[in-house]
C-alpha distance (Angstrom), angle and dihedral (degrees) to the residues before:
residue distance angle dihedral
M1 . . .
D2 3.80 . .
K3 3.80 122.0 .
N4 3.78 95.7 -95.0
A5 3.79 91.0 51.7
L6 3.81 89.5 50.3
Y7 3.80 91.5 50.1
Q8 3.79 89.9 50.6
A9 3.78 90.5 48.2
A10 3.79 88.9 52.9
I11 3.81 89.9 52.5
N12 3.80 91.5 49.1
E13 3.80 93.3 49.1
A14 3.79 92.4 46.1
D15 3.80 90.3 50.8
A16 3.79 90.2 50.6
V17 3.81 91.8 55.2
M18 3.81 94.3 41.3
G19 3.79 90.1 51.0
A20 3.80 95.0 50.7
S21 3.80 94.7 90.7
D22 3.80 91.8 161.9
Y23 3.80 88.2 61.5
A24 3.81 103.5 39.6
S25 3.78 139.6 -6.7
L26 3.79 138.4 174.1
Y27 3.78 119.3 -96.3
A28 3.79 111.7 -115.5
D29 3.81 86.7 -140.7
Y30 3.80 109.8 50.1
Q31 3.82 91.5 -154.8
D32 3.81 90.4 61.8
M33 3.78 89.8 68.0
W34 3.79 90.8 63.6
Y35 3.79 99.6 47.1
I36 3.75 103.8 111.1
E37 3.81 94.6 -137.7
N38 3.81 87.9 66.1
E39 3.80 91.3 64.2
S40 3.78 128.0 91.6
Y41 3.78 113.4 -144.2
T42 3.77 120.5 -132.0
G43 3.80 102.5 177.4
N44 3.77 144.2 36.6
S45 3.79 123.2 -73.9
V46 3.79 118.2 -120.2
S47 3.80 122.8 -144.6
V48 3.79 112.3 -143.9
V49 3.79 107.4 170.0
E50 3.77 137.3 -22.2
K51 3.82 103.3 -127.5
Y52 3.77 135.8 41.5
S53 3.78 131.1 178.0
P54 3.82 109.1 -102.9
Y55 3.80 88.1 -124.1
G56 3.79 95.8 41.2
R57 3.75 120.8 124.0
G58 3.78 97.3 -139.1
F59 3.78 114.3 -148.7
T60 3.78 103.8 -31.7
R61 3.74 143.4 4.8
Y62 3.77 119.5 -176.7
L63 3.82 117.4 -132.3
P64 3.82 104.5 -143.1
S65 3.77 112.0 -135.2
L66 3.78 113.1 -114.3
R67 3.81 87.0 -110.7
L68 3.81 92.7 56.7
W69 3.80 91.4 45.9
Q70 3.81 89.0 49.2
L71 3.80 92.5 48.0
L72 3.79 93.0 50.7
E73 3.79 92.5 47.9
E74 3.82 91.1 51.6
H75 3.81 88.4 65.2
R76 3.81 100.7 35.5
A77 3.82 94.8 110.0
T78 3.81 95.2 57.4
D79 3.81 109.9 17.7
Q80 3.83 125.1 80.7
R81 3.77 91.8 -156.7
V82 3.79 95.5 71.8
E83 3.80 97.6 65.5
A84 3.80 91.8 34.8
T85 3.82 91.8 52.9
L86 3.79 108.7 33.5
L87 3.80 118.0 73.7
D88 3.80 96.7 -157.3
H89 3.79 99.8 160.5
Y90 3.79 143.9 31.1
D91 3.77 122.0 -144.3
V92 3.78 130.2 -134.7
A93 3.80 110.8 -86.2
S94 3.78 100.4 -155.4
S95 3.78 133.1 38.4
E96 3.80 86.6 -141.2
L97 3.81 87.7 77.6
W98 3.81 95.5 54.8
G99 3.79 104.3 115.1
N100 3.79 89.3 -16.7
A101 3.81 107.3 76.7
P102 3.83 110.8 129.6
K103 3.80 95.1 -136.8
Y104 3.80 97.3 32.6
P105 3.82 107.8 36.0
E106 3.82 93.3 175.9
M107 3.82 94.3 52.9
Q108 3.80 111.4 146.6
Q109 3.78 134.6 -158.2
D110 3.78 98.4 -79.0
T111 3.79 128.8 32.7
L112 3.81 125.2 54.2
I113 3.84 100.3 159.5
Y114 3.81 126.4 11.7
Y115 3.82 125.4 -168.8
C116 3.79 108.0 -154.8
F117 3.80 124.6 -164.7
E118 3.76 95.7 -139.0
D119 3.77 135.8 101.4
G120 3.78 100.2 -101.4
N121 3.80 89.9 -145.9
S122 3.80 93.4 57.6
A123 3.79 123.2 95.3
A124 3.81 90.4 -107.6
G125 3.80 91.0 49.2
Q126 3.77 93.2 48.9
A127 3.80 90.9 50.5
K128 3.80 91.1 52.9
Q129 3.79 90.9 46.8
A130 3.81 90.1 52.9
W131 3.81 90.5 51.3
A132 3.80 92.8 48.3
K133 3.80 95.6 48.0
N134 3.81 111.5 121.6
K135 3.84 90.0 -0.8
Y136 3.81 105.5 73.4
R137 3.79 144.2 -25.4
I138 3.78 114.0 -86.8
Q139 3.80 123.7 -165.4
F140 3.79 119.9 -171.7
A141 3.78 126.7 -149.0
A142 3.81 86.4 -112.5
G143 3.80 135.6 -12.4
G144 3.78 126.2 23.9
D145 3.79 126.7 80.2
I146 3.82 101.9 -44.3
P147 3.82 111.1 8.3
V148 3.79 125.1 -170.7
Y149 3.82 94.0 -140.6
T150 3.78 134.3 29.6
S151 3.81 94.6 -123.8
M152 3.81 143.0 1.2
D153 3.82 91.7 -114.5
P154 3.84 111.3 96.9
K155 3.80 89.6 -152.5
T156 3.81 93.2 62.5
A157 3.81 105.0 19.2
L158 3.80 115.7 120.9
P159 3.81 126.6 -180.0
T160 3.79 109.3 -99.0
E161 3.81 116.6 -115.0
A162 3.80 109.6 175.0
A163 3.77 127.2 97.5
K164 3.80 119.1 -116.9
K165 3.79 103.8 -123.1
V166 3.80 94.7 -167.3
S167 3.80 121.5 18.7
D168 3.80 114.2 -126.7
V169 3.81 88.8 -148.0
Y170 3.80 102.3 43.2
G171 3.80 103.2 21.7
D172 3.81 92.2 -134.2
D173 3.81 137.9 97.6
R174 3.84 98.9 -102.3
Y175 3.80 90.5 121.8
N176 3.80 96.6 43.6
S177 3.80 93.1 120.9
F178 3.79 133.6 92.0
K179 3.80 86.5 -129.3
V180 3.81 91.7 79.5
G181 3.81 90.7 59.6
G182 3.79 118.3 107.5
W183 3.78 91.2 -110.5
C184 3.83 88.5 66.0
S185 3.81 104.9 23.2
F186 3.78 115.8 46.2
P187 3.80 143.9 126.0
G188 3.78 113.6 -80.1
I189 3.78 140.4 -153.4
K190 3.77 110.2 -104.1
K191 3.80 102.0 -170.8
F192 3.82 90.4 96.7
L193 3.78 96.8 49.0
D194 3.78 123.6 103.5
F195 3.78 102.7 -100.8
Y196 3.78 121.9 167.2
K197 3.78 119.7 -162.3
G198 3.77 111.7 -101.4
S199 3.80 94.5 -1.0
I200 3.79 127.6 123.9
N201 3.77 118.8 -174.0
L202 3.79 109.5 -166.8
D203 3.79 90.0 -179.0
Y204 3.79 89.2 62.9
P205 3.81 110.4 21.0
C206 3.80 96.5 163.8
H207 3.83 99.3 59.7
D208 3.80 89.8 -161.7
I209 3.80 98.7 145.8
S210 3.78 107.0 84.0
N211 3.79 129.6 -153.0
R212 3.78 95.4 177.8
D213 3.79 127.4 114.9
A214 3.80 121.1 -102.6
I215 3.79 113.3 -94.2
V216 3.81 115.4 -121.5
I217 3.80 103.8 166.8
R218 3.80 136.9 -12.6
L219 3.79 133.5 -161.2
P220 3.85 95.0 -109.8
E221 3.79 88.9 65.2
M222 3.80 88.6 67.6
Y223 3.80 88.6 64.8
L224 3.78 90.7 49.1
I225 3.81 94.1 46.4
K226 3.79 89.2 50.3
A227 3.81 92.7 48.6
E228 3.80 92.2 49.2
A229 3.81 91.3 50.3
Q230 3.80 90.5 48.5
V231 3.82 90.1 52.8
A232 3.80 89.8 50.0
L233 3.82 89.8 52.7
G234 3.81 91.7 50.2
N235 3.80 95.7 -107.1
A236 3.82 95.9 128.7
G237 3.81 95.0 156.5
A238 3.79 92.6 50.2
A239 3.81 89.5 47.9
M240 3.80 90.8 55.3
S241 3.80 90.0 49.8
T242 3.81 89.2 53.8
I243 3.81 91.4 49.4
N244 3.80 90.9 47.7
A245 3.80 91.0 51.1
L246 3.80 87.3 62.1
R247 3.79 94.6 39.4
S248 3.81 91.3 52.2
V249 3.81 90.4 58.7
R250 3.80 89.3 47.3
A251 3.82 93.2 50.8
K252 3.76 122.6 118.7
A253 3.80 112.5 -114.4
G254 3.78 112.3 -78.8
T255 3.82 96.1 10.4
D256 3.80 135.2 108.5
N257 3.79 107.2 -126.0
T258 3.80 97.1 173.0
L259 3.80 126.0 116.8
Q260 3.79 125.6 -130.9
G261 3.80 129.7 -130.9
N262 3.77 130.2 17.3
A263 3.77 126.9 -35.2
D264 3.77 126.7 -119.7
L265 3.79 131.6 -179.8
D266 3.81 92.4 -87.2
I267 3.81 91.3 55.5
V268 3.80 89.7 49.2
F269 3.81 89.1 50.7
N270 3.79 91.5 49.1
E271 3.77 88.8 54.1
R272 3.79 92.1 46.6
A273 3.81 88.2 52.4
I274 3.81 93.0 51.9
E275 3.80 94.5 45.0
L276 3.81 102.6 33.9
C277 3.81 106.2 27.0
G278 3.79 113.4 145.4
E279 3.80 92.7 17.2
Q280 3.82 91.6 108.6
M281 3.80 98.3 -111.8
R282 3.80 104.5 109.4
W283 3.79 99.0 86.9
F284 3.80 91.6 48.5
D285 3.81 91.1 48.4
L286 3.78 93.4 50.5
K287 3.78 97.9 44.8
R288 3.81 96.1 45.6
T289 3.81 91.8 51.8
G290 3.81 97.3 42.3
K291 3.80 91.7 -115.0
L292 3.79 98.8 115.1
Y293 3.80 97.3 98.2
D294 3.82 95.9 46.3
Y295 3.78 95.1 45.9
V296 3.80 95.0 46.1
K297 3.80 91.3 48.1
N298 3.80 93.5 48.2
Y299 3.80 102.0 35.4
N300 3.82 110.9 21.4
A301 3.79 114.7 60.2
Q302 3.80 91.8 172.3
A303 3.80 92.8 62.3
S304 3.80 103.4 26.9
A305 3.81 96.0 91.3
A306 3.81 91.6 57.6
I307 3.80 98.4 51.9
K308 3.81 120.3 74.6
A309 3.80 132.3 -163.6
D310 3.83 91.2 -144.3
G311 3.78 92.3 73.2
T312 3.80 98.5 -100.6
G313 3.80 88.1 111.0
K314 3.80 93.5 58.0
K315 3.78 90.1 109.5
F316 3.81 87.2 76.7
L317 3.79 88.5 68.2
Y318 3.80 85.0 72.1
R319 3.77 135.9 44.3
P320 3.80 123.5 -124.5
I321 3.78 114.0 -105.0
P322 3.83 107.5 -123.6
Q323 3.79 114.1 -105.7
N324 3.80 92.8 -124.7
E325 3.81 88.8 58.6
I326 3.79 91.1 50.8
D327 3.79 90.9 47.5
A328 3.80 89.9 53.4
V329 3.81 94.9 62.7
Q330 3.80 123.5 77.8
N331 3.79 97.1 -156.1
F332 3.80 101.0 56.7
T333 3.79 113.9 152.5
T334 3.80 137.6 -179.3
E335 3.82 88.8 -140.3
V336 3.79 106.0 107.0
G337 3.79 110.1 -142.6
S338 3.79 94.2 21.4
T339 3.79 116.2 164.1
T340 3.80 93.2 -153.5
G341 3.81 104.8 44.9
F342 3.79 147.8 27.8
W343 3.80 123.0 -101.3
Q344 3.77 139.4 -170.4
N345 3.79 114.7 -101.9
P346 3.83 110.2 -95.1
G347 3.78 115.0 -88.2
W348 3.79 94.4 21.8
């Protein structure tokens, strides 16, 4: 089959899955998809340890790139997925701290740390800092007392790392620790956390230890596969209609969450980021479409220096094979492309 036939086949298969309403359908409330009681378990649970700190981060928390954070915030007013995806605050663990926290004497019954997508040096940022003073810790995307990133430009923004020896807001050393830097303290992605509908667990407000199954594929990806294939076939208007069919289901009540105009691959990728962020697909998406270099250069300041347009960064289209895996085979060879042995991916 040629490429166009394959794209059409992808559309046909996506339509078949999307049309099988007796098999799968989209939740009207995006948050419902992530409540753990709505999952069916297929494997055995694994016990790792009995106790965790109520503010511990468990095994993993994903640091959203500034670009992802920016993209989510652009749609906050109309799209359910923003609040259901972005963990932008942590709550107070113990009622003993309400109005009695040593560093924040006016602490109330909710917020402990808030990650705000504002420039902390802007008028809006300063107003929010003034409101938060003595109530909770506020960290801005950039600027302010203890920013998460070094700038508001995704092309140059790096997670902050340094301690703040003297707080500009409080005049003391409460932030004199590397742990307040954006590389340690940042908004997370909460779709993987153990949330139960209607439940609040003040003994463990962070919910960072997850019992849920790994996600392999979800129904919304059928819409995104179809839209990408439609773009590839030159049907940009039809692709936008497909995207808007998904976005309409994801809309907040009473809002218009649709996009205007025609779709292109970047719009499809934006939608994949909003819907699928953290589900370990981005690298595959970028490398298979030849977009890896452009996206890293424009949106990932941490990695941009390592990747080159002249082809010397091609190794990043592959992953290094772990040394223990190489050591386990008896026919390892340095000959790339060998038909008789296994080799390390080039560049690694």
